[in-house]
C-alpha positions as CSV (number, residue, x, y, z in Angstrom):
1,M,12.3,37.0,67.5
2,D,15.7,38.4,66.4
3,D,17.1,38.1,69.9
4,E,16.0,34.5,70.2
5,I,17.5,33.6,66.8
6,R,20.9,35.1,67.7
7,A,20.8,33.3,71.1
8,F,20.0,30.0,69.3
9,M,22.9,30.5,66.8
10,T,25.3,31.1,69.7
11,F,24.0,28.0,71.3
12,L,24.7,26.0,68.2
13,E,28.2,27.3,67.9
14,V,29.3,27.3,71.5
15,E,27.4,24.4,73.1
16,R,26.6,22.1,70.1
17,H,29.9,22.8,68.3
18,A,28.1,23.0,65.0
19,S,30.1,23.9,61.9
20,Q,30.0,27.5,60.6
21,E,28.1,26.3,57.6
22,T,25.4,24.7,59.8
23,V,25.1,27.9,61.9
24,R,24.9,30.0,58.8
25,S,22.2,27.8,57.2
26,Y,20.0,27.6,60.3
27,G,20.3,31.4,60.8
28,S,19.3,32.0,57.2
29,D,16.3,29.7,57.5
30,L,15.0,31.2,60.7
31,R,15.5,34.8,59.4
32,Q,13.5,33.9,56.3
33,F,10.7,32.5,58.5
34,H,10.8,35.7,60.6
35,A,10.5,37.9,57.5
36,F,7.5,35.8,56.3
37,M,5.8,36.2,59.6
38,K,6.3,39.9,59.7
39,V,4.6,40.2,56.3
40,E,1.8,37.8,57.5
41,Q,1.3,39.7,60.8
42,P,2.3,43.3,60.0
43,K,0.4,44.8,63.0
44,L,2.5,43.1,65.6
45,P,5.3,45.4,67.0
46,R,7.4,42.3,67.8
47,L,7.0,38.7,66.9
48,D,6.9,36.5,70.0
49,P,8.0,32.9,69.2
50,A,5.5,31.7,71.8
51,T,2.6,33.1,69.8
52,V,3.5,31.2,66.6
53,K,1.0,28.4,65.8
54,T,1.3,25.3,63.7
55,E,-1.1,26.9,61.2
56,S,1.4,29.7,60.7
57,L,4.2,27.2,59.9
58,R,1.9,25.4,57.5
59,A,1.2,28.7,55.7
60,Y,5.0,29.3,55.6
61,L,5.6,25.9,54.0
62,H,2.8,26.4,51.5
63,W,4.4,29.7,50.6
64,L,7.7,27.9,50.1
65,D,6.0,25.3,47.9
66,R,4.4,28.1,45.8
67,K,7.9,29.5,45.3
68,Q,8.9,26.1,44.0
69,E,11.6,25.5,46.7
70,K,13.3,22.2,46.4
71,G,12.0,19.4,48.7
72,T,15.5,19.1,50.3
73,S,15.5,22.8,51.1
74,I,12.0,22.7,52.6
75,A,13.1,19.7,54.7
76,R,16.1,21.6,56.0
77,K,13.9,24.6,56.9
78,I,11.5,22.3,58.9
79,A,14.5,20.8,60.7
80,S,15.8,24.4,61.5
81,L,12.4,25.3,63.0
82,R,12.1,22.1,65.0
83,S,15.6,22.6,66.5
84,F,14.9,26.3,67.2
85,Y,11.8,25.5,69.1
86,R,13.4,22.6,71.0
87,Y,16.0,25.1,72.1
88,L,13.3,27.6,73.2
89,Q,11.5,24.9,75.1
90,K,14.7,23.9,76.9
91,E,15.2,27.6,77.9
92,G,11.6,27.8,79.1
93,L,10.7,30.5,76.5
94,V,7.9,28.6,74.9
95,G,5.5,25.9,76.1
96,L,4.9,23.9,72.9
97,N,6.9,23.2,69.8
98,P,4.6,24.2,66.9
99,A,6.9,22.4,64.5
100,A,6.7,19.1,66.3
101,T,3.7,17.8,64.3
102,I,4.9,19.1,60.9
103,R,5.8,16.2,58.6
104,T,8.9,16.4,56.5
105,P,8.0,15.8,52.8
106,K,9.4,12.6,51.4
107,Q,12.6,13.0,49.6
108,P,13.6,11.2,46.4
109,K,16.5,8.9,47.0
110,H,19.5,10.0,45.0
111,L,22.7,8.1,45.2
112,P,25.6,10.5,45.5
113,R,27.9,10.9,42.5
114,V,31.1,8.9,42.7
115,L,34.2,9.4,40.5
116,S,35.6,6.4,38.6
117,K,39.0,5.4,39.7
118,D,40.4,6.8,36.5
119,D,38.7,10.2,37.0
120,A,39.9,10.3,40.6
121,A,43.5,9.6,39.5
122,A,43.1,12.3,36.8
123,L,41.8,14.9,39.3
124,M,44.8,14.3,41.5
125,D,47.1,15.0,38.6
126,F,45.4,18.3,37.4
127,P,47.4,20.6,39.7
128,V,50.6,21.0,37.8
129,G,53.7,23.0,38.7
130,Q,55.9,23.9,41.7
131,T,54.1,27.1,42.7
132,G,52.7,27.4,46.2
133,S,49.1,27.2,45.1
134,S,49.6,24.2,42.8
135,L,51.5,22.2,45.5
136,R,48.8,23.2,48.1
137,D,45.9,22.2,45.8
138,C,47.6,18.8,45.0
139,A,48.1,18.2,48.7
140,L,44.5,19.0,49.7
141,L,43.0,16.9,46.8
142,E,45.3,13.9,47.8
143,T,44.3,14.3,51.4
144,L,40.6,14.5,50.7
145,Y,40.7,11.3,48.6
146,S,43.2,9.5,50.8
147,T,41.3,10.0,54.1
148,G,37.6,10.5,53.1
149,A,37.7,13.6,55.4
150,R,34.8,16.0,55.3
151,V,35.9,19.4,54.0
152,S,35.4,21.0,57.5
153,E,37.7,18.3,58.9
154,L,40.3,18.9,56.2
155,V,40.6,22.6,56.9
156,G,40.8,21.9,60.6
157,I,43.9,19.7,60.3
158,N,46.9,21.2,62.3
159,L,50.5,20.2,62.1
160,E,50.2,18.3,65.4
161,D,47.4,16.2,63.9
162,L,49.8,14.6,61.4
163,R,51.5,11.4,62.7
164,L,53.9,11.0,59.8
165,S,55.8,8.0,61.0
166,E,52.6,6.0,61.5
167,G,50.8,7.2,58.4
168,L,47.9,8.6,60.4
169,V,46.0,11.9,60.8
170,H,43.8,13.1,63.6
171,L,40.4,14.5,62.4
172,R,37.8,16.5,64.3
173,G,34.4,15.7,63.0
174,K,30.8,16.8,63.6
175,G,30.0,17.8,67.2
176,R,33.7,17.8,68.0
177,K,33.9,14.0,67.6
178,E,37.4,13.0,66.9
179,R,38.9,10.0,65.1
180,I,42.3,8.9,63.8
181,V,42.4,7.6,60.2
182,P,45.1,6.3,57.8
183,V,46.6,8.7,55.3
184,G,48.4,7.4,52.2
185,A,52.1,7.9,51.4
186,V,51.2,9.8,48.3
187,A,49.1,12.3,50.2
188,L,51.8,12.7,52.9
189,K,54.5,13.3,50.3
190,A,52.2,16.0,48.7
191,I,51.8,17.7,52.0
192,H,55.6,17.6,52.6
193,N,56.3,19.1,49.2
194,Y,53.7,21.8,49.8
195,R,54.9,22.7,53.3
196,T,58.6,22.6,52.3
197,A,57.9,25.1,49.4
198,L,56.2,27.7,51.7
199,K,58.1,30.9,52.3
200,P,59.8,31.0,55.7
201,V,57.4,33.9,56.8
202,A,54.4,31.7,56.1
203,R,55.9,28.4,57.4
204,N,54.5,28.5,60.9
205,Q,55.8,25.4,62.6
206,Q,53.8,25.7,65.8
207,P,51.9,22.4,66.6
208,S,48.6,24.3,66.4
209,A,49.3,25.9,63.0
210,P,47.0,24.9,60.2
211,V,48.4,22.6,57.5
212,F,46.5,24.2,54.6
213,L,46.8,28.0,54.2
214,N,45.2,30.6,52.1
215,L,47.3,33.2,50.1
216,R,47.4,35.5,53.2
217,G,48.8,32.8,55.4
218,G,45.6,32.1,57.3
219,R,43.6,28.9,57.6
220,L,41.9,27.8,54.4
221,T,38.1,28.0,54.6
222,T,35.6,25.3,53.5
223,R,34.3,27.6,50.7
224,S,37.8,28.1,49.3
225,V,38.3,24.3,49.2
226,A,35.0,23.8,47.5
227,R,36.1,26.4,44.8
228,I,39.4,24.7,44.4
229,V,37.9,21.3,43.9
230,A,35.3,22.7,41.5
231,S,37.9,24.6,39.4
232,Y,40.0,21.5,38.8
233,S,37.1,19.0,38.4
234,T,35.5,21.1,35.6
235,R,38.0,19.3,33.4
236,L,36.5,15.9,34.1
237,S,34.0,14.5,31.5
238,G,31.2,14.5,34.0
239,G,31.7,18.1,35.1
240,P,32.6,19.7,38.4
241,V,32.3,17.9,41.7
242,S,32.3,18.9,45.4
243,P,34.8,17.9,48.1
244,H,32.1,15.5,49.4
245,T,32.3,13.6,46.1
246,L,35.8,12.7,47.0
247,R,34.6,11.4,50.3
248,H,31.9,9.2,48.5
249,S,34.6,8.1,46.0
250,F,37.0,7.2,48.9
251,A,34.4,4.9,50.5
252,T,33.1,3.3,47.3
253,H,36.6,2.5,46.0
254,L,37.6,1.0,49.3
255,L,34.4,-1.2,49.2
256,D,35.2,-2.2,45.6
257,E,38.6,-3.4,46.7
258,G,37.3,-5.6,49.5
259,A,37.3,-3.3,52.6
260,D,34.6,-4.2,55.1
261,L,31.7,-1.9,56.0
262,R,32.8,-1.6,59.7
263,S,36.2,-0.4,58.8
264,I,34.8,2.2,56.3
265,Q,32.3,3.3,59.0
266,E,35.2,4.0,61.4
267,M,37.2,5.9,58.8
268,L,34.2,8.0,57.7
269,G,33.2,8.7,61.3
270,H,29.6,7.5,60.8
271,V,27.7,6.8,64.0
272,S,25.4,4.4,62.3
273,L,26.4,1.5,60.0
274,G,23.2,2.2,58.1
275,T,24.6,5.5,56.9
276,T,27.6,3.6,55.5
277,Q,25.5,0.9,53.8
278,K,24.5,3.3,51.0
279,Y,28.0,2.6,49.6
280,T,27.0,-1.0,49.0
281,H,24.3,0.3,46.6
282,L,26.8,2.6,44.9
283,A,29.2,-0.3,44.4
284,T,26.4,-2.5,43.0
285,D,25.3,0.2,40.6
286,Q,28.9,0.6,39.4
287,L,29.2,-3.1,38.9
288,L,26.0,-3.3,36.9
289,A,27.0,-0.3,34.8
290,V,30.3,-2.0,33.9
291,Y,28.5,-5.3,33.2
292,D,26.0,-3.6,30.9
293,K,28.7,-1.8,29.1
294,T,31.1,-4.7,28.6
295,H,29.2,-7.9,28.4
296,P,28.1,-8.9,24.9
297,R,24.7,-10.1,26.1
298,A,24.1,-7.6,28.9
299,G,20.7,-6.5,27.5
300,R,19.2,-9.4,29.4
301,A,20.5,-7.9,32.7
302,T,18.8,-4.6,31.8
303,N,15.6,-6.3,31.1
304,V,15.7,-8.3,34.4
305,R,16.2,-5.0,36.3
306,S,13.3,-3.4,34.4
307,I,11.0,-6.4,35.4
308,K,12.2,-6.1,39.0
309,D,11.3,-2.4,39.0
310,G,7.8,-3.2,37.7
311,K,8.5,-2.0,34.2
312,P,7.5,-3.9,31.1
């Protein structure tokens, strides 16, 4: 099964243009399943994917449940197996997809965390100083919040992608889908300050050169950006956040200020408007929180919502 897993990961990377994180996650999920099956069927010299039955997958999921794996993690592992077997079917290596009838467990609906506008502003101000790392961190935080870019899109920005005179940036999203989004003057100034301060040896001005660099002069990775955002956001009252929190905050703050959903959908690169509509719930929750906190007779609103939710 190792050969098939490696071939599938190559397929994801080369043909599906999946992100490195996606390829890594799918590979980890499938190798875990492979290890489980080797324990379950130790007498087999080699595990043939075509011999795996739905019952084996159910036993694997039961094992994950006993390990108290999170529902979101189990759902992803099911998705990995489904995709793997769809690939094997397409290649003619198996006849049936044993994961096709496996139902994904229902997931609790959690609204993503969104920074308040004050917290977002504070986070932008945390990188202090004129050192290369401080200027870079300021620029990447401003760019994440200004564009709503995914972290993989941020690290993929090259110098040729910045259309400075127009205030636009070219982003490459999931599946190599591309879009052009506005980028604010504050973010552009932060990028200019950072790039100007780079030492000449690191200031590669080739159009294909990455905008955001690590300390060795190479392209910054998604994991490095996540660490940078977490390190600064630990100073926020609500604790550390991920780069994706800035994407959620970007969309919610636009909606708060009157932007329409279609425009936000375009800027976020969502295929479906339904994906974008979750921000209407975020905006409503924020509105209710402000009302409950500030209105002298807000207790009545809380009671109304409790009645609506079926609570006494």
